[in-house]
C-alpha positions in Angstrom: 266.6 78.4 146.0 265.1 76.4 148.6 261.8 77.6 149.7 259.7 76.5 152.8 255.8 77.2 152.9 255.0 77.3 156.8 251.7 75.9 156.4 250.1 73.9 153.6 246.6 75.1 153.7 244.7 77.0 151.3 247.5 79.8 150.6 250.8 77.6 150.8 248.9 74.7 149.2 248.5 76.5 146.1 251.4 78.7 145.2 253.7 76.0 146.5 252.2 73.2 144.4 252.4 76.0 141.7 255.8 76.4 142.6 257.0 72.7 142.9 255.3 71.5 139.6 257.3 74.2 137.7 260.5 73.0 138.6 261.2 74.9 142.0 262.6 73.7 145.0 259.7 73.5 147.5 259.1 71.9 150.5 256.2 72.2 153.4 255.2 72.1 156.7 252.0 70.4 157.8 250.5 68.5 160.2 247.9 66.1 161.3 245.6 64.2 158.5 246.9 66.6 155.7 250.5 65.9 156.1 250.1 62.1 156.1 247.7 62.6 153.1 250.9 64.7 151.5 253.1 62.3 152.3 251.6 59.0 151.2 249.0 60.5 148.2 251.2 64.0 147.3 249.6 66.9 146.9 247.0 67.8 144.2 245.1 71.1 143.2 241.6 71.5 141.6 241.5 75.0 140.3 240.0 77.1 137.3 243.6 77.8 136.5 244.8 74.2 135.7 244.8 71.2 137.7 247.9 70.0 139.7 248.7 66.7 140.7 252.4 66.1 142.4 252.7 62.3 143.3 255.6 63.0 145.6 256.3 66.0 147.6 258.7 67.2 150.6 256.5 67.7 153.6 257.3 67.6 157.8 255.8 68.2 161.0 258.9 69.7 162.3 261.3 72.1 161.2 264.0 70.5 161.9 263.4 67.6 159.7 262.7 70.5 156.7 266.1 71.4 154.3 267.4 75.0 155.6 265.6 77.9 153.5 266.5 80.5 151.6 262.8 81.6 152.0 260.5 80.5 154.5 256.6 81.4 153.1 255.1 82.2 156.3 251.5 81.3 155.6 250.6 79.9 159.3 246.5 81.0 160.7 246.5 84.2 162.6 245.6 82.0 166.0 248.4 79.6 165.3 251.1 82.2 164.0 252.9 82.9 167.6 254.1 79.1 168.1 254.7 78.4 164.7 257.0 81.6 164.5 259.5 80.6 167.7 260.0 77.6 165.3 261.1 79.5 162.5 264.7 79.5 163.3 265.5 75.6 163.0 264.6 76.1 159.4 265.8 79.6 158.0 269.3 79.9 156.9 271.5 83.0 157.8 271.1 85.4 155.3 267.3 83.6 154.6 264.1 85.5 154.2 260.7 85.3 156.0 257.6 86.4 154.0 254.2 86.4 156.1 250.7 86.1 154.0 248.9 86.6 157.0 245.9 89.0 157.1 246.4 92.3 159.0 249.4 94.7 159.9 250.5 93.0 162.9 252.7 89.4 161.0 255.9 91.9 160.5 256.5 93.0 164.0 255.5 89.1 165.3 257.8 87.3 163.4 260.8 90.0 163.5 260.7 88.9 167.6 261.6 85.8 166.8 264.3 86.0 163.4 265.1 89.6 164.1 264.1 92.4 161.3 266.7 92.0 158.6 264.6 88.6 158.3 260.9 89.9 158.0 259.8 90.8 154.4 256.0 91.4 153.7 253.3 90.3 151.3 249.8 89.6 150.0 247.7 87.0 148.7 244.5 87.6 146.8 243.1 84.2 146.1 240.2 81.8 147.5 241.6 78.7 148.4 240.3 76.0 151.0 241.4 72.1 151.8 238.9 70.2 150.2 239.9 66.9 151.7 243.3 66.2 153.1 245.9 66.3 150.5 244.0 68.3 148.0 243.5 72.1 148.0 240.7 73.3 145.8 241.2 76.9 144.3 237.7 79.1 143.5 237.3 81.9 140.8 239.9 82.8 138.7 241.9 85.0 140.7 245.4 84.1 142.1 248.0 86.8 143.2 250.9 87.3 145.1 252.2 90.9 146.1 255.8 91.0 148.2 258.3 93.1 149.1 261.7 93.6 150.9 261.6 96.3 154.4 265.3 95.9 154.2 267.5 96.3 151.0 269.3 92.9 152.0 266.2 91.2 151.1 266.0 92.1 147.6 268.2 89.5 145.8 266.4 86.7 147.7 263.1 88.0 146.5 263.6 89.1 143.0 264.3 85.2 143.0 261.4 84.3 144.6 259.7 86.8 141.8 261.4 85.3 139.0 260.8 81.4 140.6 256.8 82.5 140.6 256.8 83.8 136.7 258.2 80.9 135.7 255.5 79.0 137.3 252.8 81.3 135.9 252.0 83.1 138.9 250.9 86.2 138.5 252.7 88.0 141.2 254.7 91.5 141.6 256.7 93.4 143.8 255.2 96.9 144.1 257.2 99.6 144.8 255.7 100.7 148.8 255.0 97.1 149.9 253.7 98.5 153.0 251.6 100.9 151.8 249.9 98.0 149.7 249.8 96.0 153.2 247.6 98.6 155.0 245.4 99.7 151.9 244.4 96.0 152.1 244.1 96.5 155.4 241.9 99.3 155.2 239.2 97.3 153.0 239.8 94.0 155.0 238.7 95.8 158.7 235.8 97.3 157.1 234.4 94.3 155.0 235.2 92.0 157.8 233.8 93.7 160.8 230.6 94.9 159.2 229.8 91.8 157.4 230.6 89.5 161.0 228.7 92.3 162.6 225.5 92.1 160.7 225.4 88.4 159.9 225.0 90.0 156.5 226.8 90.2 152.7 228.3 92.8 151.6 225.5 94.2 149.4 223.0 94.4 152.5 225.4 96.9 154.2 226.2 99.4 151.7 222.4 99.7 150.5 221.7 100.4 154.3 222.3 104.1 155.2 223.0 103.8 158.9 225.3 100.1 157.9 227.0 102.0 155.2 227.9 105.2 157.1 229.8 102.5 159.8 231.4 100.7 157.2 233.2 103.9 156.5 233.4 105.1 159.8 235.6 101.7 160.3 238.2 102.2 157.2 238.4 105.9 157.8 239.8 105.1 161.7 242.3 102.7 159.8 243.1 105.0 157.2 243.6 107.5 159.9 245.9 104.6 161.7 247.9 104.2 158.8 248.5 107.4 158.5 249.8 108.2 162.0 252.1 105.4 161.7 253.9 106.9 158.5 252.2 104.8 155.9 251.9 107.1 152.5 247.8 106.9 152.3 245.8 109.6 151.0 243.4 111.3 153.2 240.6 110.3 151.3 241.4 106.4 151.4 237.9 105.6 152.8 236.3 107.6 150.3 238.4 105.5 147.5 237.2 102.2 149.3 233.7 103.1 149.3 234.0 103.2 145.3 235.6 99.7 145.4 232.9 98.1 147.4 230.5 99.1 145.1 231.6 97.6 142.5 231.4 94.2 144.6 229.2 91.3 144.0 226.3 91.7 146.5 226.6 88.4 148.0 230.5 88.9 148.9 230.8 87.8 152.7 234.7 88.4 154.2 236.3 85.2 155.7 236.0 86.3 159.2 232.0 85.8 158.3 232.5 82.5 157.3 234.4 81.7 159.9 232.0 83.5 162.2 228.8 80.9 160.8 231.1 78.0 160.8 232.4 78.6 164.8 235.6 78.9 164.4 238.4 81.3 165.5 238.0 84.7 164.1 240.5 87.2 163.0 239.3 89.5 165.0 242.5 90.6 167.3 244.3 91.1 163.9 241.9 92.8 162.5 239.3 95.4 164.5 240.9 95.0 167.6 244.1 95.7 166.0 243.5 99.4 165.1 241.8 99.9 168.8 245.2 98.8 170.0 247.4 100.7 167.6 245.0 103.6 167.2 245.5 103.6 171.9 249.2 103.5 171.2 248.8 106.9 168.6 246.8 108.5 171.0 243.8 108.2 168.6 240.2 107.5 169.1 238.7 104.5 167.3 235.2 104.1 168.6 233.4 102.5 166.1 236.3 99.9 165.4 235.9 99.3 169.4 232.3 98.6 169.0 232.8 95.8 166.9 236.2 94.3 168.3 233.3 94.6 171.7 230.4 93.4 170.0 232.4 90.2 168.3 234.7 89.4 171.3 232.6 86.5 172.7 233.0 84.8 169.6 236.6 85.3 168.7 237.4 82.2 170.4 235.4 80.1 168.1 232.4 77.7 169.1 234.0 75.9 171.6 234.6 79.1 173.9 231.1 80.1 173.8 
């Protein structure tokens, strides 16, 4: 099976590198200095789970220069996703599958506009990684997990083959019974954590300890839960309560990636998190006032430092 990683950043570089090191047929779409370093020096992964150095990797800056793929693992950052999705038909084989690992719940719909609904599955990545320098991926922490699943029965053989390849590479991966519910479970939590830590510029320990901020955090997740249920996702009515119990187990200093992006002046994933709850709730006739406030308050910063 030919696998192409659309994006060789933290997620794509790490998991693609692990798969390639285990013998899977992997190619990468990358750009700029990172692509040049991959061509000239190969790929390096620094990780508590074991370092990897691949002296040679298949990498290109244009999909036309990549092998045709049975599976495209789509790890492009959300602000670049629309433009990247338009390039997918050049690399996807007939009957191939695109597996997105973006945050939020919009990726599958976005990709389907370019490759059709039958080609799009869904996935979740749980890992903390970054490009430490061109050609090098740094993995922090001791967890690195993938969850993915089909949205159409025809996708099962490709995804099962990918699961087998992940297990051969020692990657913690699974196909859960209901991938759509799994995506929404992560979405509900991430909308809350990203919204409140970015809004307050404080870690989760500060948010959960303050009674008013704690109520806001619960309200944000309750609005997202209500939206998911309205869209037919099998979430329990008290799912926000369950997530608050989980919030109490997190390290005091934990911040959402959106706060890290805000502090660094990078574009925010706000349009795909709080703003997505607002947009999709309006389409369902629901109110989402707390998410609307967060989207409005952070909106002037969403484009990054260059636009503020």
